[in-house]
N, C-alpha and C positions, 0 to 999 in steps of 0.2 A: 685829044688832050695833050699829047706830048708836043705837037706843033705849037700850041698856044703857050706851053711852058717854055719851050726853047726860045720863042719870040720874046717873051718877057725877060728871060735870062740874058739874051743877047742885047737887050735894050739898056741894061745897067752894067756899069763897071764895078759897083759896089753892091754887096748883098749882106743883109742883116737877117740872121737865122734866130728865131725866137722859140724858146721852150717854155712850157707852162709852169706856173708856180707850184711849189711842192713837187718837184720833178721826180719821175720814175724812170726806169730803165728805157722805156720806149721813146719818151720824148727826148731824153739826152742822147740815146744811141742813134736815133734818126737824125737829130740835129747835128751831132758830131760827125756822123757819116757824110752828111751834106757839106759841112764845113770843109772836110778833107777833099771832097770831090771838087768843090768850086775853087779851093785853093790851088789844086793841081791844074785847073783850067787857067790860072793866072788872074783870077778875080781877087778884089779886095773883099775880105770876108770878116764878119764879126759874128759871135754867137753869144747871146745874152739870156740871163735868167734872173728874175727878181728875188729869188729865195736866197737867204744868207747862208744856210747850212745845206750844202749839196751832199748827195749820198756818197760817203767816203768809199764804199766798196766798188764804185764805178770809176775811181780815179786812175785806174789803169788804162782806160780808153784813150786812144790817140787824141790829142788836142784838148784833153779835159781841162788842163791849166789855162786855156784861152777863154773859158767861159767867164763873162763879166756881168755886172749887175746893172749896167746902163747902156743905152744905145748912143754911140758916138757919131754914126753916119747920119747926115741929115738929108741925103739924096741917095737912097739905096732901095733895092727891091726887098720887101719884107717876105720871108718864108717862115710860116708857122708850122710847128710839128706837134701833132697829137693833142691839139687844143680845140675841144668842141665848141667853146665860146670865146669870143675875143676878151671877155672879162678875165679869163684865166691867165692872160698874158700880162695884165697889169699896165704895161706901157701905153702911152698915148700914140695911137696909130692913125689919127685923123689925117686925111689928105694923102695917105700912102697907098701905093699899089701893093697888094697882098696876095701871095700864093698860099692858100690854106690846104695843107696836106694832113689827112686824118683818116681814122677808120671807125669813128663813133657814129652810130645812127642818129644820135641826138645833136650832131653838129649843126650849127645855125647858119652855115654857108655865108660867112661874113667876108669872104675874100673877093678880090678882083677875079681870081681864078680859084675855083674850089675843086680840089682833087680828093674826093672822098670815096672810099669803098668799104662799107660796113660788113662786107662778106670776108674781108681779110682780118687776120687775127692781131695785126700790129700795124702801126703807122709805117714802120720800117719796111714792111712787106709791100704796102702801097707805093712807097718811094722806090723800092728796088725794082718791082715789076714795071713801074713807069720808066725808070732810067736805064735799065740794064742793056737795052739794044742801041741806045743812042749816046751814052756817056760811059766814061772809063771807070769801072768799079775795081779798085785795087784792093790789096790785103787790108789796109787800114780802114777803108770805107766798109768793106765786107765784115770786118770785125765788129764795128759799131752797129751795123744793121743786124748782125746775127745776135749780138747781146740784147738788142731791143726786142728781137723776135722771141728769144728764150725767156726774157723777163715778162712779157705780156702773155705768154702762154704757160707761165709757171712750169718751165722745163717740159713743155709739150703735154701738159696734163689737163688743160681745159677742154671742155666738150666741143669747142669749135675748131679744133685741130683737124685738118683734112690731109689728104694725099698731097695736095698742092703745097701745104705748109712744109712738109718734109722735102718736097722737090726744091723749094726755095732755100731751105736750110742746107741741103746737099750742095746746091750751086754756090752758096756763100762759103761753105767749108772748103770747096774745091779751089777757092781763090787764096787759100793759105791761112785761114783762121786758126789760131793756136787754141785748140779745144781744151787742152789741159790748163792753160792760163785762164781761159774764160770760166771754166768750171770751178776752179779754185777760188777765184775772186767773187763769184756769185754765190758760192755755198759755204765758204770757209773763212769769211771775214766778218764775223759778227762782233758787235761792240758789247762790252760788259753791261752797259745800260739796257741794251736790247734783251738780254737774258732777265734782268731785273723786272723790266716792264712786262715781259712775257709771264712771269710768275704771278705778278699782281693782277694782270688781266685775266688769266685763266681762273684765278680765285673768284673773280666777279661773275663767272658764268652762271646764267639762269636759263632754265628751260620752261616752256609753257606750251599750250596747245597740244597736249599729249606728246611732249618732247619733240614736236615738229619745228618749233620756233626757239632759236637760241639767241640770247642777248649777252653782250659783254660791254664793260665801260672802263674808260681810263679817266680818272679825275685829274684836275689841274695839279692838285697836291701830289699825286702819284708821279706825274711827269717831273715835278720839281725834285721829289725825293729820290727818284731813280736817276735823275740826270738825263733822261731820255728826250730825244728830239722826235719830230714827226717821222723822220726816216726810220727810226727804230721801231715804229709800230707797223711797218709793212709786214704783211703776212700773219698778223695776230688773228685776224678773222678766219683764217683757214683752219685754225684749230677748232672753231665752232662748227663750221660747215662740214668739217670732216667726220663729225659724229654720225653714226649710222642712221639715227632716226631723224636727224635735222633736215628740213627742207629749205628754210630761210634763216640766215644768220645776220645779226645786226651788231655793229660795233659803234659805240659812241665815244668820241674823244673830246674831253672838255678843255677848252682854252678860255682865257679871260675874256676874250671878245666874241667867241662863238663856239658852237659845238659842231664838230665834223662827224658826219654819219656815213658809215659804209654798209653796203648790202652785199651778201653773196646768196646764191641759190643753187639748188640742184635741179633746176628746170623752170621755175616760175620766172616770169618777166619782171624783174625788179628794176629794169631801166625805166619803165613807165611809173613805178612807184617813186623813184628818185626824181623824175621829171615833174611829178605832181608837187614835190617840195622845192622845186626850183634848181634841181641838179640834173644829173644825166649819167651816161655810161653805157655799158654793154647789157645785153639781156640778163645775164646771170652775175654780173659784177658792176655795181654802180654806187652812187652816193651823192651827197649834197652837204652843204654847210648851212647852219641855222643860227639865226640871231636870238632864238628862244633859248635862254640860258638855264631854264628849269629842266633838268634831264628827265625827270620822271613825267612831267607834262608832255614833253616832246616825244617820249617813248610811247606814251598812251595814244597820242595822235597817230603815230606810225602804225601801231598795232590796230587801231580803228580802221585805218586805210587798208591795211592787209586783209582784214575780214571783209571790208566793203567790196574789195576787188576779187575776193575768193582765191587769193593766191596760194593758200595751202590746200585748196581742194583739187585733187587730181594732179598735183605737181609731180 
């Protein structure tokens, strides 16, 4: 795989790195790490994201200010980070060569070269393991990859964390990552609107199926009232799945044009559930967006599918 990757990189003087819409720490951390790596090689590099409001708590990452909302290179190698579907990238990529780097089992393999490993906990881990023996990983690159790793494992608390994950983390830290800076930015930079939306969302909590199923929702009016952006809703669902009896948690966020649905589980395969509704993700963390704007109707359909699949049985 590394030979094919190096061949494509050598073919182009310009590289366009794409991160998925509504970005998280993994897509941005991986993308910014690659940006720094290729810049250091003397390549012309751009990094793009279609979302207007980027996560402010990640603005300490090297080259964060270089992220732009449009592609300017018309003859460049496209490298996508953490995007299971080409639709999540928004940009028109027709007739472009694409390196697709990801760790989602549901990835649609849309690239010219697909570098996918669903056994790894983050896309940055896929990128690091691929590159570490053939490319120069300096402190800046390592910092971006480490933040991506920490973000997608929720500080190494997800059930897919293995000895190899800690080995990779240790290797990245040994390259000079400022752990104090990373921890401060990831855990102590909350917005006021995120606290307001947390209060409202927890108040919406409902339990069913003998308290094994938890649902929470955020109404459009609540977003407007609290001033919260989508980034402020990250982590809300963890309060539901953290309840001792809950096996599956569902969070619905209402927008004017659609409803964003997130799933978390304590063992059940909710990635297949998300896939059924046109989404995807990981076994125990996944989601989808729906054009069905009736929240109650959509939730009923989800609950029916959960029962049909027996996801609460023996989870």
